[in-house]
C-alpha positions in Angstrom: 0.0 0.0 0.0 2.8 2.4 0.9 4.5 1.6 -2.4 1.3 2.5 -4.3 0.9 5.8 -2.5 4.5 6.7 -3.1 4.2 5.8 -6.8 1.1 8.0 -7.1 3.1 11.0 -5.7 6.0 10.3 -8.1 3.6 9.9 -11.0 1.9 13.2 -10.2 5.3 14.8 -9.9 6.4 13.6 -13.4 3.0 14.8 -14.8 3.4 18.3 -13.3 7.1 18.5 -14.3 6.2 17.7 -18.0 3.2 20.0 -17.9 5.4 22.8 -16.5 8.1 22.2 -19.1 5.6 22.2 -22.0 4.0 25.4 -20.8 7.4 27.0 -20.2 8.8 26.0 -23.7 5.7 27.4 -25.5 5.8 30.6 -23.5 5.3 33.7 -25.7 8.4 35.8 -26.1 9.5 35.8 -22.4 12.3 38.4 -22.9 11.4 40.9 -25.6 8.7 43.5 -25.3 7.3 46.4 -27.3 8.8 49.8 -26.3 9.5 53.3 -27.5 12.5 55.4 -26.8 12.8 59.2 -27.2 15.9 61.3 -26.5 18.9 63.2 -27.7 22.1 61.8 -29.1 25.3 62.8 -30.9 24.5 60.1 -33.5 21.7 59.7 -36.0 19.8 56.4 -36.2 21.1 55.4 -39.6 24.9 55.7 -39.0 25.4 52.4 -37.2 26.1 50.0 -40.0 26.7 47.0 -37.7 23.0 47.2 -36.6 21.6 47.0 -40.1 19.7 44.0 -41.4 22.0 41.0 -41.8 24.8 42.6 -39.8 26.2 41.4 -36.5 24.1 43.4 -34.1 20.9 43.7 -36.0 18.8 42.0 -33.2 20.3 44.4 -30.6 18.6 47.4 -32.2 19.8 51.0 -32.3 20.8 50.9 -28.7 23.9 48.9 -29.7 25.4 51.9 -31.5 28.3 53.6 -29.5 27.1 57.1 -28.8 26.7 59.9 -26.3 23.0 60.5 -25.4 20.1 60.6 -23.0 16.9 58.8 -23.5 13.4 58.1 -21.9 11.8 54.7 -22.5 8.1 53.6 -22.3 7.7 49.8 -21.9 4.9 47.2 -22.0 7.1 44.9 -19.9 9.1 45.4 -16.7 5.8 46.2 -14.9 5.3 49.0 -17.5 7.4 51.5 -15.6 9.1 54.2 -17.6 12.9 54.4 -17.4 15.5 57.0 -18.2 19.1 56.4 -19.3 22.3 58.0 -20.5 25.5 57.0 -22.3 29.0 58.4 -22.9 30.8 56.5 -25.7 28.7 53.5 -25.0 25.4 51.8 -25.9 22.3 54.0 -25.8 21.5 53.8 -22.1 24.5 51.9 -20.6 26.3 54.8 -19.0 30.1 54.6 -19.3 32.8 52.1 -18.2 32.4 53.2 -14.6 28.6 53.7 -14.0 25.3 52.1 -14.9 23.2 54.5 -17.0 19.6 53.4 -16.4 16.9 54.2 -13.7 13.2 53.5 -13.7 10.2 55.3 -12.3 8.6 54.2 -9.0 5.0 55.5 -9.5 4.6 56.4 -13.2 3.9 53.6 -15.7 2.6 53.2 -19.2 -1.2 53.0 -19.5 -3.7 52.9 -22.3 -5.4 56.3 -23.1 -2.9 58.1 -21.0 -1.0 61.4 -21.5 2.0 62.8 -19.8 3.7 66.1 -20.4 7.4 65.2 -20.0 10.3 67.5 -19.2 13.8 66.2 -19.7 16.7 68.4 -18.6 20.5 68.1 -18.3 22.5 70.4 -16.1 26.2 69.4 -16.2 26.2 65.8 -14.8 22.6 65.8 -13.6 20.0 64.3 -15.9 16.4 64.7 -14.7 13.0 63.7 -16.2 9.7 65.1 -14.8 6.3 63.6 -15.6 3.5 66.1 -15.4 -0.3 65.6 -15.8 -1.1 68.9 -17.3 0.0 70.9 -20.4 1.2 73.7 -18.2 3.9 71.5 -16.6 2.7 72.3 -13.1 1.0 69.2 -11.8 4.1 67.0 -11.2 3.4 63.2 -10.7 7.0 62.0 -10.4 10.6 63.2 -11.0 13.5 60.8 -11.7 17.1 62.0 -11.6 20.4 60.4 -12.4 23.8 61.7 -11.5 26.0 60.8 -14.5 29.6 59.8 -14.0 30.7 61.5 -17.2 29.3 64.1 -19.6 27.4 63.1 -22.8 28.4 65.8 -25.3 27.7 67.0 -28.9 24.0 66.2 -28.6 22.4 67.3 -31.9 19.8 64.6 -32.9 16.3 64.0 -31.6 16.0 60.3 -31.8 12.8 58.2 -31.6 13.1 54.4 -31.9 11.2 51.2 -31.0 14.4 49.1 -31.3 12.5 45.9 -32.2 15.0 44.0 -34.4 14.6 41.1 -32.1 13.0 37.9 -33.7 9.4 38.4 -34.4 7.1 37.4 -31.5 4.3 38.4 -29.2 5.9 41.1 -27.2 2.7 43.2 -26.8 1.9 46.5 -28.5 2.5 50.2 -27.8 1.0 52.9 -30.0 0.4 56.6 -29.6 1.8 60.0 -30.4 4.4 62.6 -29.5 3.6 66.3 -29.9 4.7 69.8 -29.0 8.4 69.2 -28.8 10.4 72.1 -27.4 14.1 72.4 -26.8 15.8 75.1 -24.8 19.5 75.7 -24.3 21.0 77.6 -21.3 22.8 80.8 -22.2 23.9 83.1 -19.4 21.7 81.3 -16.9 18.6 81.7 -19.1 16.8 79.0 -21.1 16.6 80.2 -24.7 14.3 78.4 -27.2 16.3 76.6 -29.9 13.8 74.3 -31.5 10.0 73.7 -31.4 7.4 71.9 -33.5 3.8 71.0 -33.1 3.8 69.3 -36.5 1.0 71.7 -37.7 3.2 72.7 -40.7 3.7 69.1 -41.8 1.9 67.9 -45.0 3.5 64.4 -45.3 5.0 61.6 -43.2 8.5 63.1 -43.2 7.4 66.7 -42.8 9.0 67.5 -46.1 12.1 65.5 -45.2 12.8 67.4 -42.0 12.5 64.0 -40.2 14.4 60.9 -41.4 12.2 57.8 -41.1 13.2 54.1 -41.4 9.7 52.6 -41.5 7.0 55.2 -42.2 4.3 52.7 -41.3 5.4 52.5 -37.7 6.9 55.9 -36.9 5.7 58.9 -39.0 4.3 62.4 -39.0 0.5 62.1 -38.9 -0.9 65.1 -40.7 -4.5 64.2 -39.6 -3.9 64.9 -35.9 -0.6 66.9 -36.3 1.6 64.8 -34.3 4.3 62.1 -34.6 2.6 58.8 -34.4 4.3 55.5 -33.4 3.4 51.8 -33.3 5.8 49.4 -31.6 5.6 45.7 -31.9 8.3 43.0 -31.9 8.2 42.4 -35.6 11.9 41.7 -36.4 12.4 45.2 -38.0 14.0 48.4 -36.8 11.7 51.5 -36.9 13.1 54.9 -36.0 12.9 58.6 -36.7 15.5 61.3 -36.2 15.9 65.0 -36.7 19.1 67.0 -36.8 19.1 70.2 -34.8 20.8 73.3 -36.3 23.4 73.3 -33.5 24.8 71.0 -30.9 23.3 71.5 -27.5 25.4 73.1 -24.7 26.2 71.5 -21.3 22.8 72.5 -19.9 19.5 72.3 -21.8 15.8 71.5 -21.4 13.5 69.4 -23.6 9.6 69.3 -23.3 7.1 67.2 -25.2 3.6 65.7 -25.0 3.6 61.9 -24.8 0.3 60.1 -25.4 -0.3 56.3 -25.4 -3.4 55.4 -27.3 -3.3 51.6 -27.3 -1.3 49.2 -25.1 -1.3 45.4 -25.1 0.7 44.1 -22.2 3.7 41.8 -22.6 2.5 38.2 -22.3 5.1 37.8 -19.5 6.1 34.3 -20.5 2.6 32.7 -20.7 2.6 29.5 -22.6 0.0 27.1 -24.1 -1.9 26.8 -20.8 -2.1 30.6 -20.6 -1.0 30.5 -16.9 0.8 33.4 -15.3 4.5 32.4 -14.7 4.2 32.9 -11.0 1.1 30.7 -10.8 2.8 28.2 -13.0 5.6 27.9 -10.5 3.2 27.6 -7.5 0.7 25.1 -9.0 3.0 23.1 -11.3 6.6 23.7 -10.3 6.3 23.3 -6.5 4.4 20.0 -6.5 6.9 18.7 -9.1 9.7 19.5 -6.6 8.1 18.5 -3.4 6.2 15.3 -4.3 9.4 13.2 -5.1 10.6 13.7 -1.4 7.2 12.8 -0.1 7.2 9.6 -2.3 10.7 8.8 -1.2 9.9 9.1 2.5 6.7 7.1 2.2 8.5 4.2 0.5 11.7 4.5 2.5 11.6 0.8 3.6 9.8 -0.5 0.6 11.7 -2.7 -2.0 10.8 -1.5 -5.5 13.0 -0.6 -8.5 10.2 1.5 -9.9 10.7 4.1 -7.1 14.3 4.6 -8.0 13.7 4.8 -11.7 10.9 7.3 -11.3 13.0 9.5 -8.9 15.8 9.4 -11.5 13.4 10.4 -14.3 12.0 13.3 -12.3 15.4 14.6 -11.5 16.5 14.4 -15.1 13.4 16.2 -16.3 13.8 19.1 -13.9 17.5 19.4 -14.6 16.9 19.4 -18.3 14.3 22.1 -17.9 16.7 24.3 -16.0 19.5 23.8 -18.5 17.2 24.5 -21.4 16.0 27.7 -19.8 19.6 28.8 -19.4 20.3 28.0 -23.1 17.3 30.1 -24.2 18.4 33.1 -22.2 22.1 32.8 -23.2 21.1 32.5 -26.9 18.9 35.6 -26.9 21.3 38.1 -25.3 24.2 40.2 -26.5 27.1 41.8 -24.7 25.0 44.7 -23.4 22.3 42.5 -21.9 24.3 40.4 -19.5 21.9 41.4 -16.8 19.6 38.6 -18.1 22.3 36.1 -17.1 22.2 37.6 -13.6 18.4 37.3 -13.6 18.8 33.6 -14.2 21.6 33.1 -11.7 19.2 33.6 -8.7 19.0 31.7 -5.4 15.7 30.2 -6.7 17.3 28.7 -9.8 20.3 27.5 -7.9 17.9 25.9 -5.4 16.0 24.1 -8.2 19.2 22.9 -9.7 20.4 21.6 -6.4 17.0 19.8 -5.7 17.1 18.2 -9.2 20.6 16.8 -8.5 19.5 15.6 -5.1 16.5 13.8 -6.6 18.8 12.1 -9.1 21.1 11.0 -6.3 18.1 9.6 -4.3 17.0 7.7 -7.4 20.4 6.2 -8.1 20.8 5.3 -4.4 17.3 3.6 -4.4 18.2 1.6 -7.5 21.5 0.5 -6.1 19.8 -0.5 -2.8 17.3 -2.6 -4.7 20.0 -4.3 -6.8 22.0 -5.2 -3.7 19.0 -6.8 -2.0 17.9 -8.8 -5.1 21.3 -9.6 -6.4 23.6 -10.2 -3.5 27.3 -11.1 -4.2 
């Protein structure tokens, strides 16, 4: 009877482990999500040849280009928080060789049918972004500031990109518009207007070639509502727009614009064929697959059965294979600037699962050896 109960626990464990693995392997695009970046750079979006289609860093997007710049990003992943970043002779928001260049908001996040009036400013090594609810830039919802380790210089391009050269997949959707862009430069402690556009004067998608567009179906000047419209999906293409200012900006400047999100489809967050949230998948499928083998082992501790050892060994191998496959997926989808994904994998949780799978394998081998000694004595 005890053997039967133990075998039931082990059978359920195998079933849940396989179910977990199938749902995990069929998960929709667990890493890449739709996003939009807007900022200032010393480099235009088309100059980075290694990021063009068929080149080495195509899947890394425009962010892989070495540049000086500052940028704000709207996400449909990462809990939909906005983020700001800077770079000095590095990838788009990776800081420099000494400092990380990215920081996310705590209270402001991307929402459908939502509008923010955004103010980005640089004062020497301070880069600050304010999110206002009103067009007068008076009702402040959140302010995010980064103290940069070095100074991005020669900023002369307004750059807008959705950086989605990643392999096509379901990464959600982000669409909306940017309007009323204003840029001021500091001269003698006063902010002097240096550029502004409300797109009212534009009669075509490029505003008479004032803007350079890569894919006019996804980022373009919309002459129907007089704004710059964007649509971001993970489609395996790069979509961007940039405009060259008449002069490079000085050490201190201010940029204002209206940012509106019309439609937003959330990132699937790794949901697979069973459409289960990854956290619930771990609780209802992953935990039983890990715990039940030990329950089955304890229940059958003094029982003589080769089936117990074989099933324990099988469970351990299934779980270990799943962990290694997950690591392979992450490792094959990153580039040199995304090594943080490796650190996300190397968590206490994953090390714990790895250890448990090895322990289950050891228990299975031990039980098989014990059975063989009893049935086949020397």
